[in-house]
C-alpha distance (Angstrom), angle and dihedral (degrees) to the residues before:
residue distance angle dihedral
M1 . . .
D2 3.75 . .
I3 3.74 131.7 .
T4 3.81 88.7 -114.1
I5 3.80 93.1 92.8
I6 3.79 91.3 55.5
L7 3.79 90.2 47.4
K8 3.82 90.9 49.8
I9 3.79 92.1 52.8
A10 3.81 91.6 45.4
G11 3.80 90.7 48.4
I12 3.78 91.5 51.3
G13 3.80 89.8 49.9
I14 3.80 93.8 50.1
L15 3.80 92.5 45.5
V16 3.80 92.6 49.2
A17 3.81 91.4 47.4
V18 3.82 92.7 52.1
I19 3.79 93.6 46.2
C20 3.81 91.6 47.5
Q21 3.79 92.2 51.2
L22 3.80 91.3 49.8
L23 3.78 92.3 48.6
K24 3.81 93.2 47.1
Q25 3.80 91.2 51.5
T26 3.79 90.6 53.3
G27 3.79 90.9 49.6
R28 3.79 99.0 -108.0
D29 3.77 99.8 126.5
D30 3.80 93.2 154.1
M31 3.80 92.0 57.0
A32 3.82 90.0 46.5
M33 3.79 89.6 56.4
L34 3.82 91.1 49.5
V35 3.81 90.8 51.1
T36 3.80 89.5 50.4
L37 3.80 91.1 51.1
A38 3.80 91.4 47.6
G39 3.81 90.8 51.8
L40 3.78 90.3 49.1
V41 3.81 92.1 50.7
V42 3.81 92.8 49.3
T43 3.80 91.4 48.5
L44 3.79 92.2 47.5
M45 3.80 90.5 50.8
I46 3.81 89.9 54.6
V47 3.81 92.0 47.7
I48 3.82 93.7 45.9
D49 3.80 89.9 51.8
L50 3.81 89.7 52.5
I51 3.81 91.9 48.5
G52 3.81 90.0 50.3
G53 3.79 90.1 53.3
L54 3.79 90.5 48.5
L55 3.80 92.0 51.8
N56 3.81 90.7 49.1
N57 3.80 90.2 52.1
V58 3.81 91.7 49.2
R59 3.80 90.5 49.1
Q60 3.82 90.9 51.0
V61 3.79 93.8 47.1
F62 3.79 94.4 51.3
E63 3.82 93.9 33.7
L64 3.78 93.0 -131.0
Y65 3.81 98.0 163.8
C-alpha cells in the first residue's frame, strides 16, 4: 500500500477547507456546508473501498468461504 491514499485524503481535506473558507467569506454558508458534505462522502467512499479490500484479504487468508 502506497502513501498515495493518505495524500489523496489529505488533498481532499485541504481543498474542501479552502473552498469552504472562500464560500463563507462570500456569505454562502449553505453552499459551504454542501461542499463539506460532498468532501466527507468522497472520503468515506475511499475508506469504505479500502475496508472492503481488507475484509477480502482476511477472508482469503483464513479461507472463510
